[in-house]
Backbone as JSON Lines, residues from 0, in Angstrom:
{"i":0,"aa":"M","n":[6.07,-27.92,-62.57],"ca":[6.2,-26.7,-63.33],"c":[7.28,-25.79,-62.77]}
{"i":1,"aa":"K","n":[7.55,-25.85,-61.48],"ca":[8.55,-25.0,-60.86],"c":[9.94,-25.29,-61.43]}
{"i":2,"aa":"E","n":[10.14,-26.47,-62.05],"ca":[11.44,-26.8,-62.63],"c":[11.78,-25.85,-63.77]}
{"i":3,"aa":"N","n":[10.77,-25.28,-64.44],"ca":[10.98,-24.39,-65.57],"c":[11.2,-22.93,-65.15]}
{"i":4,"aa":"L","n":[11.05,-22.63,-63.86],"ca":[11.16,-21.25,-63.37],"c":[12.5,-21.05,-62.67]}
{"i":5,"aa":"R","n":[13.02,-19.83,-62.74],"ca":[14.3,-19.52,-62.09],"c":[14.07,-19.17,-60.63]}
{"i":6,"aa":"P","n":[14.77,-19.85,-59.7],"ca":[14.67,-19.48,-58.29],"c":[15.37,-18.15,-58.06]}
{"i":7,"aa":"C","n":[14.82,-17.38,-57.13],"ca":[15.41,-16.07,-56.85],"c":[15.14,-15.67,-55.41]}
{"i":8,"aa":"I","n":[15.83,-14.63,-55.01],"ca":[15.58,-14.01,-53.71],"c":[15.19,-12.57,-54.0]}
{"i":9,"aa":"V","n":[14.14,-12.11,-53.34],"ca":[13.68,-10.73,-53.5],"c":[14.03,-9.98,-52.21]}
{"i":10,"aa":"N","n":[14.83,-8.94,-52.35],"ca":[15.21,-8.09,-51.22],"c":[14.56,-6.72,-51.4]}
{"i":11,"aa":"I","n":[13.51,-6.47,-50.65],"ca":[12.8,-5.19,-50.72],"c":[13.36,-4.3,-49.61]}
{"i":12,"aa":"P","n":[13.93,-3.15,-49.98],"ca":[14.55,-2.3,-48.97],"c":[13.52,-1.6,-48.07]}
{"i":13,"aa":"E","n":[13.99,-1.16,-46.92],"ca":[13.18,-0.4,-45.99],"c":[12.78,0.94,-46.65]}
{"i":14,"aa":"I","n":[11.55,1.37,-46.41],"ca":[11.1,2.65,-46.94],"c":[10.92,3.61,-45.76]}
{"i":15,"aa":"T","n":[11.59,4.75,-45.86],"ca":[11.52,5.75,-44.79],"c":[11.1,7.1,-45.35]}
{"i":16,"aa":"E","n":[10.72,7.99,-44.46],"ca":[10.45,9.37,-44.85],"c":[10.99,10.3,-43.78]}
{"i":17,"aa":"K","n":[11.39,11.46,-44.21],"ca":[11.88,12.48,-43.28],"c":[10.72,13.42,-42.97]}
{"i":18,"aa":"Y","n":[10.65,13.89,-41.73],"ca":[9.58,14.79,-41.34],"c":[10.04,15.71,-40.23]}
{"i":19,"aa":"R","n":[9.28,16.76,-40.01],"ca":[9.51,17.73,-38.94],"c":[8.2,17.95,-38.22]}
{"i":20,"aa":"T","n":[8.23,17.97,-36.91],"ca":[7.01,18.25,-36.15],"c":[6.85,19.76,-36.02]}
{"i":21,"aa":"A","n":[5.64,20.2,-35.76],"ca":[5.36,21.62,-35.63],"c":[6.2,22.22,-34.5]}
{"i":22,"aa":"G","n":[6.86,23.33,-34.8],"ca":[7.67,24.02,-33.79],"c":[9.01,23.37,-33.53]}
{"i":23,"aa":"N","n":[9.37,22.36,-34.3],"ca":[10.64,21.66,-34.09],"c":[11.43,21.73,-35.39]}
{"i":24,"aa":"S","n":[12.65,22.22,-35.32],"ca":[13.45,22.36,-36.54],"c":[14.31,21.11,-36.81]}
{"i":25,"aa":"V","n":[14.21,20.12,-35.94],"ca":[15.01,18.91,-36.1],"c":[14.31,17.97,-37.08]}
{"i":26,"aa":"I","n":[15.04,17.54,-38.11],"ca":[14.47,16.6,-39.08],"c":[14.6,15.2,-38.5]}
{"i":27,"aa":"Q","n":[13.48,14.48,-38.48],"ca":[13.46,13.11,-37.98],"c":[13.1,12.16,-39.11]}
{"i":28,"aa":"T","n":[13.36,10.88,-38.89],"ca":[13.06,9.86,-39.89],"c":[12.13,8.83,-39.29]}
{"i":29,"aa":"R","n":[11.13,8.43,-40.06],"ca":[10.24,7.36,-39.61],"c":[10.21,6.27,-40.67]}
{"i":30,"aa":"V","n":[10.04,5.04,-40.22],"ca":[9.99,3.88,-41.11],"c":[8.55,3.67,-41.56]}
{"i":31,"aa":"L","n":[8.34,3.69,-42.88],"ca":[7.01,3.44,-43.43],"c":[6.77,1.96,-43.65]}
{"i":32,"aa":"S","n":[7.8,1.23,-44.08],"ca":[7.69,-0.22,-44.2],"c":[9.07,-0.84,-43.99]}
{"i":33,"aa":"E","n":[9.08,-1.93,-43.27],"ca":[10.32,-2.63,-42.94],"c":[10.9,-3.33,-44.17]}
{"i":34,"aa":"A","n":[12.19,-3.57,-44.15],"ca":[12.84,-4.34,-45.21],"c":[12.3,-5.77,-45.19]}
{"i":35,"aa":"E","n":[12.18,-6.36,-46.36],"ca":[11.67,-7.74,-46.47],"c":[12.57,-8.55,-47.39]}
{"i":36,"aa":"T","n":[12.68,-9.84,-47.09],"ca":[13.39,-10.77,-47.96],"c":[12.49,-11.98,-48.18]}
{"i":37,"aa":"H","n":[12.34,-12.35,-49.46],"ca":[11.47,-13.48,-49.8],"c":[12.19,-14.39,-50.79]}
{"i":38,"aa":"K","n":[12.02,-15.7,-50.63],"ca":[12.45,-16.64,-51.64],"c":[11.29,-16.82,-52.61]}
{"i":39,"aa":"G","n":[11.63,-17.02,-53.88],"ca":[10.55,-17.17,-54.84],"c":[11.02,-17.72,-56.16]}
{"i":40,"aa":"Y","n":[10.12,-17.66,-57.14],"ca":[10.38,-18.15,-58.48],"c":[10.03,-17.05,-59.48]}
{"i":41,"aa":"F","n":[10.99,-16.73,-60.34],"ca":[10.8,-15.69,-61.35],"c":[10.0,-16.25,-62.51]}
{"i":42,"aa":"H","n":[8.96,-15.52,-62.93],"ca":[8.13,-15.95,-64.05],"c":[8.47,-15.22,-65.34]}
{"i":43,"aa":"A","n":[8.5,-13.88,-65.32],"ca":[8.72,-13.12,-66.56],"c":[9.0,-11.66,-66.23]}
{"i":44,"aa":"W","n":[9.48,-10.94,-67.26],"ca":[9.6,-9.49,-67.16],"c":[8.31,-8.89,-67.69]}
{"i":45,"aa":"G","n":[7.89,-7.8,-67.11],"ca":[6.71,-7.09,-67.58],"c":[7.01,-5.59,-67.62]}
{"i":46,"aa":"S","n":[6.16,-4.86,-68.29],"ca":[6.33,-3.4,-68.32],"c":[4.97,-2.73,-68.32]}
{"i":47,"aa":"E","n":[4.96,-1.52,-67.8],"ca":[3.76,-0.7,-67.81],"c":[4.1,0.6,-68.49]}
{"i":48,"aa":"V","n":[3.22,1.07,-69.33],"ca":[3.39,2.34,-70.0],"c":[2.22,3.23,-69.59]}
{"i":49,"aa":"Y","n":[2.52,4.46,-69.25],"ca":[1.47,5.39,-68.88],"c":[1.76,6.76,-69.47]}
{"i":50,"aa":"V","n":[0.71,7.54,-69.61],"ca":[0.81,8.87,-70.2],"c":[0.91,9.9,-69.08]}
{"i":51,"aa":"T","n":[1.83,10.84,-69.23],"ca":[1.93,11.95,-68.28],"c":[1.4,13.19,-68.98]}
{"i":52,"aa":"N","n":[0.62,13.99,-68.26],"ca":[-0.02,15.14,-68.89],"c":[0.79,16.43,-68.78]}
{"i":53,"aa":"G","n":[1.82,16.47,-67.96],"ca":[2.64,17.66,-67.85],"c":[2.05,18.73,-66.97]}
{"i":54,"aa":"L","n":[0.93,18.47,-66.3],"ca":[0.31,19.47,-65.44],"c":[1.01,19.58,-64.08]}
{"i":55,"aa":"V","n":[1.72,18.55,-63.68],"ca":[2.45,18.58,-62.42],"c":[3.76,19.34,-62.67]}
{"i":56,"aa":"V","n":[4.09,20.23,-61.76],"ca":[5.3,21.04,-61.92],"c":[6.52,20.14,-62.0]}
{"i":57,"aa":"G","n":[7.37,20.39,-62.98],"ca":[8.6,19.61,-63.12],"c":[8.46,18.37,-63.98]}
{"i":58,"aa":"T","n":[7.29,18.16,-64.55],"ca":[7.11,16.99,-65.42],"c":[6.88,17.44,-66.85]}
{"i":59,"aa":"T","n":[7.09,16.54,-67.76],"ca":[6.89,16.8,-69.18],"c":[5.8,15.88,-69.69]}
{"i":60,"aa":"A","n":[4.95,16.4,-70.55],"ca":[3.9,15.57,-71.13],"c":[4.53,14.53,-72.05]}
{"i":61,"aa":"G","n":[3.97,13.35,-72.06],"ca":[4.46,12.29,-72.93],"c":[4.17,10.93,-72.34]}
{"i":62,"aa":"Q","n":[4.98,9.94,-72.73],"ca":[4.81,8.59,-72.22],"c":[5.99,8.23,-71.32]}
{"i":63,"aa":"A","n":[5.72,7.46,-70.3],"ca":[6.76,6.92,-69.42],"c":[6.5,5.43,-69.27]}
{"i":64,"aa":"S","n":[7.55,4.67,-69.0],"ca":[7.36,3.24,-68.81],"c":[8.21,2.75,-67.65]}
{"i":65,"aa":"T","n":[7.77,1.67,-67.05],"ca":[8.51,1.03,-65.96],"c":[8.63,-0.46,-66.26]}
{"i":66,"aa":"L","n":[9.74,-1.04,-65.83],"ca":[10.0,-2.47,-65.98],"c":[9.86,-3.13,-64.61]}
{"i":67,"aa":"Y","n":[9.3,-4.32,-64.57],"ca":[9.18,-5.06,-63.32],"c":[9.3,-6.55,-63.61]}
{"i":68,"aa":"G","n":[9.61,-7.32,-62.57],"ca":[9.64,-8.77,-62.67],"c":[8.41,-9.35,-62.0]}
{"i":69,"aa":"V","n":[7.87,-10.4,-62.58],"ca":[6.74,-11.11,-61.98],"c":[7.34,-12.28,-61.2]}
{"i":70,"aa":"V","n":[7.2,-12.25,-59.88],"ca":[7.81,-13.25,-59.01],"c":[6.74,-13.91,-58.15]}
{"i":71,"aa":"E","n":[6.81,-15.23,-58.09],"ca":[5.92,-16.01,-57.21],"c":[6.69,-16.31,-55.93]}
{"i":72,"aa":"Y","n":[6.19,-15.79,-54.79],"ca":[6.82,-16.08,-53.51],"c":[6.54,-17.54,-53.12]}
{"i":73,"aa":"E","n":[7.29,-18.05,-52.17],"ca":[7.12,-19.45,-51.74],"c":[5.71,-19.75,-51.24]}
{"i":74,"aa":"D","n":[5.0,-18.72,-50.76],"ca":[3.64,-18.96,-50.27],"c":[2.6,-18.99,-51.39]}
{"i":75,"aa":"G","n":[3.06,-18.84,-52.65],"ca":[2.17,-18.93,-53.8],"c":[1.62,-17.61,-54.29]}
{"i":76,"aa":"T","n":[1.9,-16.51,-53.59],"ca":[1.4,-15.21,-54.02],"c":[2.29,-14.64,-55.13]}
{"i":77,"aa":"I","n":[1.7,-13.87,-56.03],"ca":[2.41,-13.28,-57.16],"c":[2.61,-11.8,-56.89]}
{"i":78,"aa":"H","n":[3.84,-11.3,-57.21],"ca":[4.17,-9.9,-56.93],"c":[4.9,-9.27,-58.11]}
{"i":79,"aa":"K","n":[4.65,-7.96,-58.31],"ca":[5.44,-7.16,-59.25],"c":[6.62,-6.61,-58.46]}
{"i":80,"aa":"V","n":[7.85,-6.89,-58.94],"ca":[9.05,-6.54,-58.18],"c":[9.99,-5.72,-59.05]}
{"i":81,"aa":"D","n":[10.56,-4.65,-58.49],"ca":[11.56,-3.86,-59.21],"c":[12.75,-4.74,-59.56]}
{"i":82,"aa":"P","n":[13.32,-4.59,-60.76],"ca":[14.45,-5.44,-61.18],"c":[15.64,-5.43,-60.22]}
{"i":83,"aa":"E","n":[15.94,-4.27,-59.62],"ca":[17.1,-4.2,-58.73],"c":[16.91,-4.94,-57.42]}
{"i":84,"aa":"C","n":[15.7,-5.4,-57.14],"ca":[15.41,-6.15,-55.91],"c":[15.52,-7.66,-56.11]}
{"i":85,"aa":"I","n":[15.73,-8.12,-57.35],"ca":[15.74,-9.55,-57.66],"c":[17.18,-10.04,-57.8]}
{"i":86,"aa":"T","n":[17.49,-11.14,-57.09],"ca":[18.78,-11.82,-57.23],"c":[18.49,-13.27,-57.61]}
{"i":87,"aa":"F","n":[18.97,-13.7,-58.78],"ca":[18.76,-15.07,-59.21],"c":[19.74,-15.98,-58.49]}
{"i":88,"aa":"T","n":[19.3,-17.16,-58.1],"ca":[20.13,-18.07,-57.3],"c":[20.4,-19.41,-57.98]}
{"i":89,"aa":"D","n":[20.08,-19.51,-59.29],"ca":[20.19,-20.8,-59.95],"c":[21.55,-21.09,-60.57]}
{"i":90,"aa":"R","n":[22.46,-20.16,-60.55],"ca":[23.79,-20.44,-61.12],"c":[24.84,-19.55,-60.49]}
{"i":91,"aa":"D","n":[26.07,-20.04,-60.54],"ca":[27.21,-19.27,-60.03],"c":[27.93,-18.65,-61.22]}
{"i":92,"aa":"C","n":[28.33,-17.41,-61.08],"ca":[29.11,-16.74,-62.12],"c":[30.59,-16.85,-61.78]}
{"i":93,"aa":"K","n":[31.37,-17.24,-62.75],"ca":[32.82,-17.36,-62.54],"c":[33.51,-16.26,-63.32]}
{"i":94,"aa":"D","n":[34.38,-15.53,-62.63],"ca":[35.14,-14.45,-63.28],"c":[36.36,-14.95,-63.96]}
């Protein structure tokens, strides 16, 4: 069945946050999760739609949606992956 799926590489970037300790005006950065790279097989595109109520400052009430790829890593686990993190490896593009 893997013959019907597109091979890909998933590059998940490092996630950091900036913080300040009490009494210190120097802004520091800490790593929340390390960068990861996984080989896998792309299954399909998916989307989620959710309703926003507008109660949070700076938001508007309505619907919002997100796009994601369903990718099976080499270890057999399935993950929802942001499209910009997926690189397909099954063909070369010629300019």
